[in-house]
C-alpha positions as CSV (number, residue, x, y, z in Angstrom):
1,M,86.2,-36.8,-11.8
2,P,86.9,-37.0,-8.1
3,G,85.3,-34.4,-5.8
4,Y,82.7,-33.8,-3.2
5,F,79.2,-35.1,-3.8
6,F,76.4,-35.6,-1.3
7,Q,74.0,-38.3,-2.3
8,P,70.3,-37.2,-2.2
9,T,69.1,-38.1,1.2
10,L,65.7,-38.4,3.0
11,L,65.8,-38.1,6.8
12,A,62.6,-39.6,8.4
13,D,61.1,-39.1,11.8
14,V,63.5,-36.3,12.6
15,P,62.9,-34.7,16.1
16,D,62.4,-31.0,16.4
17,S,65.6,-30.7,18.4
18,A,67.8,-32.0,15.6
19,D,70.1,-29.3,14.1
20,I,68.7,-29.9,10.6
21,M,65.3,-28.9,11.9
22,S,66.6,-25.4,12.7
23,N,69.0,-24.7,9.9
24,E,68.5,-24.5,6.1
25,P,70.2,-27.5,4.5
26,F,71.7,-26.3,1.2
27,G,71.9,-29.7,-0.5
28,P,69.9,-32.6,-1.7
29,V,68.3,-33.3,1.7
30,A,64.6,-33.8,2.5
31,V,63.5,-33.9,6.1
32,A,60.3,-35.7,7.1
33,A,58.8,-35.3,10.6
34,P,55.5,-36.6,11.9
35,F,52.7,-34.3,13.0
36,S,49.4,-34.9,14.6
37,T,47.2,-32.2,13.2
38,L,47.3,-29.7,10.3
39,E,47.8,-26.9,12.9
40,D,50.8,-28.8,14.4
41,A,52.4,-29.1,10.9
42,V,51.9,-25.4,10.2
43,T,53.3,-24.4,13.6
44,K,56.4,-26.6,13.0
45,A,56.9,-25.1,9.6
46,N,56.5,-21.5,10.7
47,R,58.6,-21.7,13.9
48,L,61.8,-21.1,11.9
49,P,63.3,-17.7,10.9
50,F,63.5,-19.0,7.3
51,G,60.9,-18.8,4.6
52,L,62.2,-19.5,1.1
53,A,60.0,-22.4,0.0
54,A,57.6,-24.9,1.5
55,F,55.9,-28.0,0.0
56,A,52.8,-29.8,1.0
57,F,51.1,-32.8,-0.4
58,T,47.4,-33.5,0.1
59,E,44.3,-34.9,-1.7
60,G,42.0,-32.2,-0.2
61,L,41.5,-28.9,-1.9
62,R,40.4,-27.4,1.4
63,T,43.6,-28.6,3.1
64,A,45.7,-27.3,0.1
65,N,44.1,-23.8,0.5
66,L,44.6,-23.8,4.3
67,V,48.2,-24.8,4.0
68,G,49.0,-22.4,1.2
69,D,47.6,-19.5,3.2
70,A,49.1,-20.5,6.6
71,I,52.7,-21.3,5.6
72,E,55.1,-18.4,6.0
73,A,57.2,-18.8,2.9
74,G,57.9,-16.8,-0.3
75,M,56.9,-19.8,-2.4
76,V,54.6,-22.8,-1.6
77,G,54.3,-25.9,-3.8
78,I,51.1,-27.9,-3.3
79,N,51.4,-31.4,-4.7
80,T,54.4,-30.3,-6.8
81,F,58.1,-29.4,-6.5
82,A,57.8,-27.0,-9.5
83,I,57.5,-23.6,-7.8
84,A,59.5,-21.4,-10.0
85,G,58.9,-20.2,-13.5
86,P,60.0,-17.1,-15.6
87,D,56.6,-15.5,-15.1
88,T,56.4,-16.0,-11.3
89,P,58.2,-14.3,-8.5
90,F,61.1,-16.1,-6.9
91,G,62.0,-15.1,-3.4
92,G,61.8,-15.8,0.3
93,I,60.6,-14.0,3.4
94,K,62.0,-13.7,6.9
95,D,65.7,-14.5,6.9
96,S,65.5,-16.2,3.5
97,G,65.6,-13.2,1.4
98,F,64.6,-9.7,0.6
99,G,62.1,-9.2,-2.2
100,S,61.6,-11.2,-5.2
101,E,63.1,-11.7,-8.6
102,G,61.3,-12.8,-11.7
103,G,57.7,-12.1,-12.7
104,I,56.3,-8.5,-12.6
105,E,57.0,-8.4,-8.9
106,G,60.8,-8.7,-9.6
107,M,60.8,-5.4,-11.3
108,D,59.7,-3.5,-8.1
109,S,63.2,-3.3,-6.6
110,Y,64.5,-1.6,-9.8
111,L,61.8,1.1,-9.9
112,V,61.3,4.4,-8.1
113,T,57.6,5.1,-7.9
114,K,56.6,8.7,-7.7
115,A,53.3,10.5,-7.9
116,I,53.3,14.2,-9.0
117,H,50.0,16.1,-8.6
118,M,49.5,19.6,-10.0
119,A,46.6,21.9,-9.8
């Protein structure tokens, strides 16, 4: 069937000034950019106003924990692209969403919490 289809694409060595480094690409596009230090990588990742998901690959548990804590995203995959499940919250932060859906956290937006105290 004819139509529009964008082949899955990897862009490597992309400069920070490239448009794709400042906008969310909704499509099968992965962007790889070099970094010198872990702090440099985290700074590059967190400089954007978006925070739906982030992914990191490492052999070190210490590095995995540091990246997981430092990255500003609603979901972080360490050594995996599988970040969503029916029992886990799905949602972003910053300009990538408001709240979460799924998991017990997804129920919060449907609830009105009230405490009534009587003496």
